[in-house]
N, C-alpha and C positions, 0 to 999 in steps of 0.2 A: 168710829164704826160707821162711819157715815149719817146724814143726815137722819134722824127718828129711828136707827138701828139700835141705838143704846137709850130707850126710851124710858119713861117715868115707872113703866112697868116693870121692865127688868131691872132697872137702878132701884128700887125698890125692895124688888125680892131678894138681890144682893145686899143690899144694906139689911133688911130684914132677918138674914143669914147671919149677921156677923161682919160681914165686911164692905168696906166702900164701895158701895154703889152709886156709878158716874154715868149723869144724863151727857149725850152730846148737845151741845149748844150751836152746831151749827142748824141754819134754818129755821129757828124754833119760830120766828114771828109768820111765817109762810105757812108750817105744818100747824101753829094753833088756826090759823084763819081758814084751813083745810079742814081742819075737826068740825069748827063750826059749820062751816058751808054745807058739809055731809052729815048734818043735823046732832053732831055729839051723842050719839046714841046710847051711851051709857051714863053722860051727865057728867062725864069729869072732869069737863075744860068748866062747863059752867059751875061745878061747885068751886074749881080751884078760881074763876073769875070771882066768885062770890067771897072767896074768902083775901082777896085781894084788899089791903087796907085802905086805898082808894072810891069807894064805891061809884063814884060818876066817869072815872076812867075804863072801868069793868063793863060798867053800860053803855058807855059808847063804840066800845068796841064790838059788843052782842046786839046793838041795834045793827050796825054797820055791817058783821060779818055772818051771823047767827041765821041759818036758813030751818024753821020749824019742819021736821020729816026729811030735811038733807035735799042736795039739789039730786034734778036726773041724774041717773047714772051714764047717760051719753052727752051732759053737759058738761063745757068745761068749767073750770074754778075761776072765779073773781080774781085779779090780781092786784095788786097794789101798786102804787107808782113805783120805777126802779130807786133803788139807792142810791143816794149822792151825798157828797161831803157836808153840804148844808141841808142837815137832816130835819125835818119839818118834826113840830112837835107830833104830831099822829105816828109818825114813823119811829120817834123816839118810844113812845107809851107802846105801840105794838111791841117793841123788842123788851120794854121793862117788864111790860106784862105776861107775853110771852114765856120771857125765861123764869119769872117768880112763880107760871102755874105749873113750868114742868119738876123746878123743883120741889115745890108745895106738895105736888102729887106722891115724888118720891121718895118726900121725908114723911106722908101722911104716915100714920100708923104702926110706928116704932121708935126707938131710941137710937136707930143706926147711923152712920156717917154716908153721906148723898155728897157728892163731887159735880164741875161741871167740866166738860174737855171742850176748847175751844182752839180752831185754829188760829194762826199769827195772822196767816196769808190773807183770812178775811177782816179786814181790818176797818170796816165802815161800822157793823154791827157790834164790836166787842166793848166797848165802854157802856151803852145802855145794858149791854147784856151781861155785864157782869154787876153792876147796879140791881138789875133785877134778881139776879142767883142770889146776892146777899140780901134782898130785902126778904126773900125767904127763907133765908139761912142757912144758905152753902155752905157744907165745911173745908172745902178743899176746891181750887182753879188747878188745873192740869191745861197746859198750853204748848202747842208741839206746830211743825209747819214753820219754822223761823226761829228766828233767834229774840226772844217776848223781855228784852231787857229794861223797857220802863213799868211792865205790867206789876213787880210788886210796890214801887211806889205809887202807883195806880190804885190799886189795894190800899194802900196807908191810907191815902187821901179820899180816898170813898167810904172808907169807914168813918172818916171824921166828915162827910158831908161837904170836902171841898172840890172847886171844879178841879176836872182834871183834863188832861190832852193828850193825845197820842200824835206822834209824826207819821203821816203819811208818805206811804214809799210811792213816791213819782217816779216814771220813767222819763229819762232827758229832761228832771229839770236840775238847772246850772247850781253850782254850789252856792251861790247866793241866793238862791230862793228855799224855803223852805214851807212848807205844807203841814200843816195840822188839822187833826180832828178833835173838837172840844164836847165836852158835856160838862154840866153842872146838876150833881146828884140833889143837892138843896132845892131845887125847883122843882121837883117830883115829888117832894114829901111834905108834912106840913111842918107849921113852927116846931112844935114841940118832941119831934123827932131829934135827939140830940148826936146820936150815933150809929153806928151798925156793927157787928162784929166781924173784925177782918179773917176772912179765910184762909188756910193756908195755901202756898202757892209751889206746885210740883210742874217744872217744863221739862219738854221730854226732848232727851237729848241722844244722840246716836254717835259721841264721841266725847273723847276724855278733854278735848281742849276747846271746846264748847260749855262744857259743867264749868271748867275752870273760867271763862271768858266771864258767864254768868255770875258765879259768885265774886269776881273782881270789880263787874261793871256796872252789875244790876243795878237797878235804881232804888232798893230796898235788900229785904231780907229774904234769901231762898230757904225754903222750909226744906226740901228733897228735891229726888229726880226719879224721870221715869225713865230707865237707860235701853232702848229701843234697838233691837236687831232689825237687820233689813227682812227679814222672812215674815215679819208682822203684814200684818193687812192695810190698806189705805193706804196714805201717803207714804211715801220712805224719803230719807235724806238720799241725792242725788249721788254716786258712787264715785270713789276718787280718780278712777279712770273710766272713761266713756264707755258706757254699754255693758260693763258688768262690773258684780260685785264680786269679792275676793278677801282675802284676809287682813288688807290693808282699810277695809273696811268697818273690821271689828273695834268695839268698843273696849279698852283697856278695864276692866272691873276693878283691880286692884289700885289704879288711880282715882276712877270715882271713890273708891272705899276711902281713899287718903283724904280726900275732902272733910272727912268727918260728918256727912250730912247722911240722914235716912236716904236710902234708895230700894228700887225694886227695878226687877229684870222685865222684859215684855219682848214679844215675839217666839213663839214656839214654846211657850213654859205652861201650858195646860197638863201637865200632868205631875204625881205626886215624886215621881223621881227627879223632872225638873224643879220644882220649888226647893227639894232636899239641896239640890245641887246650888241654887241661889243662894238658899241660906247658909249654903258653907262658904260662899264667899263674902260674907256679910251684907247682902240685902236682907231688907225687911219682910220683903215675900216678892209676890209675881203680879203682873198685870196682866189680866185675860181679856180678850177681845174674840176672836174666833169664835171658839168656842159659846161663848154666852151671844153671838149672833147664831147660830143653830138651835137656841134652846127656843122653847115655846113662848117665853116670855118678849122674845125680842120682837123690832117693829118691821123686819124683814116680812113678806105675805108667806104666809104658810107652802104655799106651790111652788116655790122658789128654794124655802129651806127643805122640804122634802127632796126638793129634784139635788139637790147640792150632797144628802144624803147616799141617793141611790149611785153619782156620778163616781162618789166617794169609795162606795163599796164595789160597786163596775171597774174602777180603776181606769177610769176615763175622765176624771178631774184633771183638771190642768190649770192652775194659778199662774197668769203670766204679769210679768213683770212689765208692765206699758209704759215705755219711755217718751212716747209723744200724749197720751189720752187726756191727760191733765192740762188746763192752762193754766196752772203754775208750774209749769216746765219740770216739775218734782214727778219721780218715778211715782209710779198708780200701779197697785196690786188689784186686777180684776180676773173675775170668771166667767165665761161666756154660759148663757143659758137658754131655752127654749124661748123664752120670749124676746130675746133679741134678735130672733130670724124673723119676727111674724108683725111687728111693727115698723112705724117711724124711726128714722135716724133724726136726732133734734139736734139745728144748728139753732134754735129761735133765742135769741139772749133776753127774755122776759123775766127773768130772776134777779141776775145779775151781782150775785155774792160774790163771783170770782174775776169780775171784770178788774183792769187793770187803769190804772188811773196815768195819762202822761201829759206832759207841761206842751202846751202849744206856744208858737212863736211870741205870741201878745203875754206869755206869761200866765196866762188863764188855765184851767185845769181842763182836760177832756177824758174821756173812757173809752173802754173798748176792750174785746176779748177775744182772742184764736180762735175761741170756739162759736162765734156767732156766724152767722153768714157773711162767706168771704166777701165780698162788694161791700157789706159794712163797714167788716175792719180795715180791707184795704183804702177804703175811702177817707180815714181816718189816721192813716199815715202808717199803718201796721204792714209788715211783710209776709209776702205770698206763702213762704218757706213756713212762717209761724203758726198756718195753719194746718198744716197734714197732718191728718192722725188725729185732731182736737176731737175729744167728746163733749157734750155740755153736761158736766159730772154735775150741776143744779138742778136740771130737769131731770137728769135717769137716776139721778141718787132718790129723787121724789118717788120715781115710779119705783122703782125697787120696795119702798114700803108702804104701796099702794095706795098712792097718792098722785099718781103722774097725771099729766094735764091732758087734754084730748084736744087734738085739731085734726082738723077737716075730716072728723068723724074716728079717729084712731087715736089710740093711747099713744103718749111717747113711751118708748122703750127702755127697759131699766138698767141699772148698771151696777153689777155687786161686786162690792169690792170683800177680799178673805186672805187670811193669812196663808201660810202653805203649810201648816202642821193641823190637820185634823186627825190624828191616830188617835185623840181621845176617843172620837166615834168609836171605835174596837173597844172601850173599856167601860162603857156604861148600859147598861140593861135598861132599853127605852122602848122596847118593843112593844110592847101595848099600847103606849101613849103617842107612838108616832116621833114624836121630837123630843129630846130630852127636858129635864124643866134646870133652873137655873140652880136650884137647891142640889139636884144630882150630880151638876157640873161640880157645884162647891164641894158634896161630900167626896165626892172623886178625886180630888185634886188635892183635899185635905186628909185622905184616908191612911197616911201614915205619921201625920203630923197632930201637935198637939193642938198649936196656933198659930195663925199667920192672918196677917193684914192683905186683902187681894183689891186693889184699886181694878174696877171692870165695869 
């Protein structure tokens, strides 16, 4: 659900209600740093950092990023260096600690299950992020936006504190060249730490072919699947025919069921009727995103959530499948809100999560992003047509949760992602509260059921 939308508060609320609460793992290092720069007003970040098992690491992070009383509202956020393949120790620690903190807070005060959702396309933070989540006892890892064949084996090795690596996706690399990202879990723990609990792994799939490929070729055990319809928010799998989705893009649930692994259905399933339909196919339950994104607990700013509800009720809400916005080239669901119209568009690539790596003529690696300034992208060998219609998802998704950067005295505009079906808003009575709670949403979805597990 985008960076910081499914935050620890939402995941904890869902898990406390007996379902699987899931935190978004995207850009958690930046989110932690910005919470600290805002003065950590509720003290949650410092509480989580105090629970980190290696206090000297947490102390260094607080000294570097915490601002007593918070930065000025008109002051920009301080940035860390852009990520690179040869990650510095401090960058690794930021990712490990940030993911530990988010999962720790999501698991605090209850015995429910908590997962973390990562995007396969964002490769550099993956290994430290997984390790930090596992240090906090994460129960489930969910990954979409690609074909995560290596992740099950990574989880196996990481649980034993063995060194791990991921093959890096590199544009223009010759077959003879292989580039990897390396991480050594054992270097971040004390000698007395012998192992970690291996979480379940649920890849997100949109076709039975991808599910079968993962079962046959993954580096370790697949524990289940999230089967996502193209009406879901965020990134979608590209349609089989350019420009439009059709019945050809529907996943055969019967063939998924034949794999004899647990699965959940996602994309327009936030209702008791759709839950019943899902269970009738053999699914364990459903994954819910957009309904929880509209909840009180989600990280989206209250103003934007309230505007979405007004647009829906006025029948002016339009969920656009944008085939150009994301620098990943994956289709991306977006909704226009008033804040888009009064702030600067952003083409400043200073977070870098979605940069592409490419191989130079001498075999070394460079990096570029089609959402960055056009001249910069072209100077690195990119094509002009790649830049058309691109949006800086990194910066604009941060703005959606109220953490937009300030440039030339103006805030970066937000970019809101939402699924196509918001009909749940018609069925939940939340008028007095302004926004529904996660608990109200769960009660509505389960209103015709005895029990079901909902990753959300």
